[in-house]
Structures are given as structure tokens and as C-alpha cells.
mmCIF file of the N, C-alpha and C atoms, coordinates in Angstrom:
data_MODEL
# 
_entry.id   MODEL 
# 
loop_
_atom_site.group_PDB 
_atom_site.id 
_atom_site.type_symbol 
_atom_site.label_atom_id 
_atom_site.label_alt_id 
_atom_site.label_comp_id 
_atom_site.label_asym_id 
_atom_site.label_entity_id 
_atom_site.label_seq_id 
_atom_site.pdbx_PDB_ins_code 
_atom_site.Cartn_x 
_atom_site.Cartn_y 
_atom_site.Cartn_z 
_atom_site.occupancy 
_atom_site.B_iso_or_equiv 
_atom_site.pdbx_formal_charge 
_atom_site.auth_seq_id 
_atom_site.auth_comp_id 
_atom_site.auth_asym_id 
_atom_site.auth_atom_id 
_atom_site.pdbx_PDB_model_num 
ATOM 1   N N  . MET A 1 1  ? -9.671  -2.520  -17.930 1.00 0.00 ? 1  MET A N  1 
ATOM 2   C CA . MET A 1 1  ? -9.373  -2.651  -16.702 1.00 0.00 ? 1  MET A CA 1 
ATOM 3   C C  . MET A 1 1  ? -10.018 -1.338  -16.451 1.00 0.00 ? 1  MET A C  1 
ATOM 4   N N  . LYS A 1 2  ? -9.290  -0.445  -15.533 1.00 0.00 ? 2  LYS A N  1 
ATOM 5   C CA . LYS A 1 2  ? -9.980  1.397   -15.513 1.00 0.00 ? 2  LYS A CA 1 
ATOM 6   C C  . LYS A 1 2  ? -8.718  1.373   -14.199 1.00 0.00 ? 2  LYS A C  1 
ATOM 7   N N  . TYR A 1 3  ? -8.161  2.400   -14.455 1.00 0.00 ? 3  TYR A N  1 
ATOM 8   C CA . TYR A 1 3  ? -6.457  2.751   -13.438 1.00 0.00 ? 3  TYR A CA 1 
ATOM 9   C C  . TYR A 1 3  ? -7.476  4.519   -13.063 1.00 0.00 ? 3  TYR A C  1 
ATOM 10  N N  . GLY A 1 4  ? -6.633  4.286   -12.039 1.00 0.00 ? 4  GLY A N  1 
ATOM 11  C CA . GLY A 1 4  ? -6.981  6.149   -11.042 1.00 0.00 ? 4  GLY A CA 1 
ATOM 12  C C  . GLY A 1 4  ? -5.002  6.026   -10.397 1.00 0.00 ? 4  GLY A C  1 
ATOM 13  N N  . PRO A 1 5  ? -5.500  8.245   -10.344 1.00 0.00 ? 5  PRO A N  1 
ATOM 14  C CA . PRO A 1 5  ? -4.381  7.989   -9.798  1.00 0.00 ? 5  PRO A CA 1 
ATOM 15  C C  . PRO A 1 5  ? -3.890  7.383   -7.869  1.00 0.00 ? 5  PRO A C  1 
ATOM 16  N N  . LEU A 1 6  ? -2.512  6.884   -7.958  1.00 0.00 ? 6  LEU A N  1 
ATOM 17  C CA . LEU A 1 6  ? -2.498  7.541   -6.139  1.00 0.00 ? 6  LEU A CA 1 
ATOM 18  C C  . LEU A 1 6  ? -2.182  8.464   -5.759  1.00 0.00 ? 6  LEU A C  1 
ATOM 19  N N  . GLY A 1 7  ? -2.860  9.472   -5.038  1.00 0.00 ? 7  GLY A N  1 
ATOM 20  C CA . GLY A 1 7  ? -2.640  10.238  -4.103  1.00 0.00 ? 7  GLY A CA 1 
ATOM 21  C C  . GLY A 1 7  ? -2.231  11.366  -5.252  1.00 0.00 ? 7  GLY A C  1 
ATOM 22  N N  . ARG A 1 8  ? -1.399  11.972  -4.516  1.00 0.00 ? 8  ARG A N  1 
ATOM 23  C CA . ARG A 1 8  ? 0.342   13.104  -5.347  1.00 0.00 ? 8  ARG A CA 1 
ATOM 24  C C  . ARG A 1 8  ? 0.895   12.270  -6.085  1.00 0.00 ? 8  ARG A C  1 
ATOM 25  N N  . SER A 1 9  ? 1.197   10.905  -5.959  1.00 0.00 ? 9  SER A N  1 
ATOM 26  C CA . SER A 1 9  ? 2.421   10.343  -6.132  1.00 0.00 ? 9  SER A CA 1 
ATOM 27  C C  . SER A 1 9  ? 2.568   10.824  -8.105  1.00 0.00 ? 9  SER A C  1 
ATOM 28  N N  . GLY A 1 10 ? 2.112   10.671  -8.934  1.00 0.00 ? 10 GLY A N  1 
ATOM 29  C CA . GLY A 1 10 ? 2.158   10.961  -10.418 1.00 0.00 ? 10 GLY A CA 1 
ATOM 30  C C  . GLY A 1 10 ? 2.120   9.352   -10.450 1.00 0.00 ? 10 GLY A C  1 
ATOM 31  N N  . LEU A 1 11 ? 1.173   8.332   -9.856  1.00 0.00 ? 11 LEU A N  1 
ATOM 32  C CA . LEU A 1 11 ? 1.824   6.919   -9.694  1.00 0.00 ? 11 LEU A CA 1 
ATOM 33  C C  . LEU A 1 11 ? -0.061  6.386   -11.021 1.00 0.00 ? 11 LEU A C  1 
ATOM 34  N N  . ILE A 1 12 ? -0.211  5.619   -11.361 1.00 0.00 ? 12 ILE A N  1 
ATOM 35  C CA . ILE A 1 12 ? -1.388  5.501   -12.280 1.00 0.00 ? 12 ILE A CA 1 
ATOM 36  C C  . ILE A 1 12 ? -1.265  4.094   -11.803 1.00 0.00 ? 12 ILE A C  1 
ATOM 37  N N  . VAL A 1 13 ? -2.056  3.635   -11.066 1.00 0.00 ? 13 VAL A N  1 
ATOM 38  C CA . VAL A 1 13 ? -3.217  2.058   -11.090 1.00 0.00 ? 13 VAL A CA 1 
ATOM 39  C C  . VAL A 1 13 ? -4.290  1.932   -11.323 1.00 0.00 ? 13 VAL A C  1 
ATOM 40  N N  . SER A 1 14 ? -4.118  0.354   -11.077 1.00 0.00 ? 14 SER A N  1 
ATOM 41  C CA . SER A 1 14 ? -5.315  0.024   -11.254 1.00 0.00 ? 14 SER A CA 1 
ATOM 42  C C  . SER A 1 14 ? -6.270  -0.351  -10.616 1.00 0.00 ? 14 SER A C  1 
ATOM 43  N N  . ARG A 1 15 ? -7.693  0.195   -10.554 1.00 0.00 ? 15 ARG A N  1 
ATOM 44  C CA . ARG A 1 15 ? -8.731  0.137   -9.783  1.00 0.00 ? 15 ARG A CA 1 
ATOM 45  C C  . ARG A 1 15 ? -8.483  -0.759  -8.552  1.00 0.00 ? 15 ARG A C  1 
ATOM 46  N N  . ILE A 1 16 ? -8.254  -2.201  -9.305  1.00 0.00 ? 16 ILE A N  1 
ATOM 47  C CA . ILE A 1 16 ? -8.071  -3.255  -8.371  1.00 0.00 ? 16 ILE A CA 1 
ATOM 48  C C  . ILE A 1 16 ? -7.327  -3.342  -7.164  1.00 0.00 ? 16 ILE A C  1 
ATOM 49  N N  . CYS A 1 17 ? -5.846  -2.681  -8.144  1.00 0.00 ? 17 CYS A N  1 
ATOM 50  C CA . CYS A 1 17 ? -4.880  -2.808  -6.852  1.00 0.00 ? 17 CYS A CA 1 
ATOM 51  C C  . CYS A 1 17 ? -5.288  -1.739  -5.794  1.00 0.00 ? 17 CYS A C  1 
ATOM 52  N N  . LEU A 1 18 ? -6.414  -0.627  -5.860  1.00 0.00 ? 18 LEU A N  1 
ATOM 53  C CA . LEU A 1 18 ? -6.719  0.598   -4.632  1.00 0.00 ? 18 LEU A CA 1 
ATOM 54  C C  . LEU A 1 18 ? -7.517  -0.167  -3.414  1.00 0.00 ? 18 LEU A C  1 
ATOM 55  N N  . GLY A 1 19 ? -7.643  -1.198  -4.416  1.00 0.00 ? 19 GLY A N  1 
ATOM 56  C CA . GLY A 1 19 ? -9.234  -1.852  -3.037  1.00 0.00 ? 19 GLY A CA 1 
ATOM 57  C C  . GLY A 1 19 ? -8.602  -3.092  -3.113  1.00 0.00 ? 19 GLY A C  1 
ATOM 58  N N  . GLY A 1 20 ? -7.449  -3.326  -3.016  1.00 0.00 ? 20 GLY A N  1 
ATOM 59  C CA . GLY A 1 20 ? -6.674  -4.579  -2.612  1.00 0.00 ? 20 GLY A CA 1 
ATOM 60  C C  . GLY A 1 20 ? -6.025  -4.067  -1.231  1.00 0.00 ? 20 GLY A C  1 
ATOM 61  N N  . ASN A 1 21 ? -4.990  -2.650  -0.809  1.00 0.00 ? 21 ASN A N  1 
ATOM 62  C CA . ASN A 1 21 ? -4.394  -2.696  -0.371  1.00 0.00 ? 21 ASN A CA 1 
ATOM 63  C C  . ASN A 1 21 ? -4.786  -2.217  1.518   1.00 0.00 ? 21 ASN A C  1 
ATOM 64  N N  . SER A 1 22 ? -4.092  -1.600  2.222   1.00 0.00 ? 22 SER A N  1 
ATOM 65  C CA . SER A 1 22 ? -4.766  -1.832  3.378   1.00 0.00 ? 22 SER A CA 1 
ATOM 66  C C  . SER A 1 22 ? -4.273  -0.569  4.602   1.00 0.00 ? 22 SER A C  1 
ATOM 67  N N  . TRP A 1 23 ? -5.231  0.332   4.436   1.00 0.00 ? 23 TRP A N  1 
ATOM 68  C CA . TRP A 1 23 ? -4.645  1.544   4.605   1.00 0.00 ? 23 TRP A CA 1 
ATOM 69  C C  . TRP A 1 23 ? -4.462  1.973   5.974   1.00 0.00 ? 23 TRP A C  1 
ATOM 70  N N  . GLY A 1 24 ? -3.189  1.248   7.246   1.00 0.00 ? 24 GLY A N  1 
ATOM 71  C CA . GLY A 1 24 ? -3.220  1.534   8.339   1.00 0.00 ? 24 GLY A CA 1 
ATOM 72  C C  . GLY A 1 24 ? -3.098  2.582   9.023   1.00 0.00 ? 24 GLY A C  1 
ATOM 73  N N  . ALA A 1 25 ? -3.049  2.532   10.680  1.00 0.00 ? 25 ALA A N  1 
ATOM 74  C CA . ALA A 1 25 ? -2.863  3.436   10.783  1.00 0.00 ? 25 ALA A CA 1 
ATOM 75  C C  . ALA A 1 25 ? -1.667  3.842   11.678  1.00 0.00 ? 25 ALA A C  1 
ATOM 76  N N  . LYS A 1 26 ? -0.762  5.109   12.350  1.00 0.00 ? 26 LYS A N  1 
ATOM 77  C CA . LYS A 1 26 ? 0.340   4.926   13.240  1.00 0.00 ? 26 LYS A CA 1 
ATOM 78  C C  . LYS A 1 26 ? 0.172   4.002   14.445  1.00 0.00 ? 26 LYS A C  1 
ATOM 79  N N  . GLY A 1 27 ? 0.856   2.701   14.650  1.00 0.00 ? 27 GLY A N  1 
ATOM 80  C CA . GLY A 1 27 ? 0.785   1.597   16.105  1.00 0.00 ? 27 GLY A CA 1 
ATOM 81  C C  . GLY A 1 27 ? -0.427  1.211   15.890  1.00 0.00 ? 27 GLY A C  1 
ATOM 82  N N  . ARG A 1 28 ? -0.732  0.513   14.891  1.00 0.00 ? 28 ARG A N  1 
ATOM 83  C CA . ARG A 1 28 ? -1.412  -1.038  14.494  1.00 0.00 ? 28 ARG A CA 1 
ATOM 84  C C  . ARG A 1 28 ? -0.228  -1.335  14.314  1.00 0.00 ? 28 ARG A C  1 
ATOM 85  N N  . ARG A 1 29 ? -0.570  -2.961  14.780  1.00 0.00 ? 29 ARG A N  1 
ATOM 86  C CA . ARG A 1 29 ? -0.384  -4.032  13.537  1.00 0.00 ? 29 ARG A CA 1 
ATOM 87  C C  . ARG A 1 29 ? -0.064  -4.213  12.218  1.00 0.00 ? 29 ARG A C  1 
ATOM 88  N N  . GLY A 1 30 ? 0.813   -4.324  11.921  1.00 0.00 ? 30 GLY A N  1 
ATOM 89  C CA . GLY A 1 30 ? 1.038   -5.280  10.447  1.00 0.00 ? 30 GLY A CA 1 
ATOM 90  C C  . GLY A 1 30 ? 0.495   -6.445  10.072  1.00 0.00 ? 30 GLY A C  1 
ATOM 91  N N  . TRP A 1 31 ? 0.101   -6.146  8.999   1.00 0.00 ? 31 TRP A N  1 
ATOM 92  C CA . TRP A 1 31 ? -0.507  -7.764  8.449   1.00 0.00 ? 31 TRP A CA 1 
ATOM 93  C C  . TRP A 1 31 ? 0.622   -8.921  8.865   1.00 0.00 ? 31 TRP A C  1 
ATOM 94  N N  . GLY A 1 32 ? 1.583   -8.606  8.134   1.00 0.00 ? 32 GLY A N  1 
ATOM 95  C CA . GLY A 1 32 ? 3.048   -9.612  7.572   1.00 0.00 ? 32 GLY A CA 1 
ATOM 96  C C  . GLY A 1 32 ? 3.113   -9.517  8.403   1.00 0.00 ? 32 GLY A C  1 
ATOM 97  N N  . LYS A 1 33 ? 4.873   -10.454 8.851   1.00 0.00 ? 33 LYS A N  1 
ATOM 98  C CA . LYS A 1 33 ? 5.927   -10.901 9.478   1.00 0.00 ? 33 LYS A CA 1 
ATOM 99  C C  . LYS A 1 33 ? 6.912   -9.695  9.149   1.00 0.00 ? 33 LYS A C  1 
ATOM 100 N N  . PHE A 1 34 ? 7.570   -9.544  9.942   1.00 0.00 ? 34 PHE A N  1 
ATOM 101 C CA . PHE A 1 34 ? 8.940   -8.249  9.216   1.00 0.00 ? 34 PHE A CA 1 
ATOM 102 C C  . PHE A 1 34 ? 9.584   -8.017  9.955   1.00 0.00 ? 34 PHE A C  1 
ATOM 103 N N  . ASP A 1 35 ? 10.782  -8.720  9.614   1.00 0.00 ? 35 ASP A N  1 
ATOM 104 C CA . ASP A 1 35 ? 12.015  -8.454  9.742   1.00 0.00 ? 35 ASP A CA 1 
ATOM 105 C C  . ASP A 1 35 ? 12.917  -6.884  10.170  1.00 0.00 ? 35 ASP A C  1 
ATOM 106 N N  . GLU A 1 36 ? 12.899  -6.588  11.306  1.00 0.00 ? 36 GLU A N  1 
ATOM 107 C CA . GLU A 1 36 ? 13.797  -5.201  11.208  1.00 0.00 ? 36 GLU A CA 1 
ATOM 108 C C  . GLU A 1 36 ? 15.172  -5.707  10.608  1.00 0.00 ? 36 GLU A C  1 
ATOM 109 N N  . SER A 1 37 ? 16.003  -6.691  10.645  1.00 0.00 ? 37 SER A N  1 
ATOM 110 C CA . SER A 1 37 ? 17.194  -6.865  10.696  1.00 0.00 ? 37 SER A CA 1 
ATOM 111 C C  . SER A 1 37 ? 17.213  -6.940  8.814   1.00 0.00 ? 37 SER A C  1 
ATOM 112 N N  . GLU A 1 38 ? 15.957  -7.667  8.082   1.00 0.00 ? 38 GLU A N  1 
ATOM 113 C CA . GLU A 1 38 ? 16.625  -6.981  6.651   1.00 0.00 ? 38 GLU A CA 1 
ATOM 114 C C  . GLU A 1 38 ? 16.012  -4.951  6.237   1.00 0.00 ? 38 GLU A C  1 
ATOM 115 N N  . ALA A 1 39 ? 15.889  -4.662  6.803   1.00 0.00 ? 39 ALA A N  1 
ATOM 116 C CA . ALA A 1 39 ? 14.808  -3.624  5.929   1.00 0.00 ? 39 ALA A CA 1 
ATOM 117 C C  . ALA A 1 39 ? 16.591  -2.471  6.262   1.00 0.00 ? 39 ALA A C  1 
ATOM 118 N N  . PRO A 1 40 ? 16.560  -2.306  5.020   1.00 0.00 ? 40 PRO A N  1 
ATOM 119 C CA . PRO A 1 40 ? 17.467  -1.076  4.737   1.00 0.00 ? 40 PRO A CA 1 
ATOM 120 C C  . PRO A 1 40 ? 17.681  -0.214  5.410   1.00 0.00 ? 40 PRO A C  1 
# 
């Protein structure tokens, strides 16, 4: 398995992980259901 850096975070993640992420834009709706009352 190949690994690479996650931006400037210092984290090293698999390429599969990087390919599976969805980088959205401000103002776009999320893919999942999120209940703000459960947020920290």
C-alpha cells in the first residue's frame, strides 16, 4: 500500500484514504445527516 502526506497536517495516510475523501466548498450541502445539537 502507498502512503502520502495529508496537506501540512503532518499526518501520513494511505492513497486509498485520500481518494475516498470528498473535499467540499463553503455553502455546499453535506452528504451525511448532521444534528447540530450533537456537535461539541
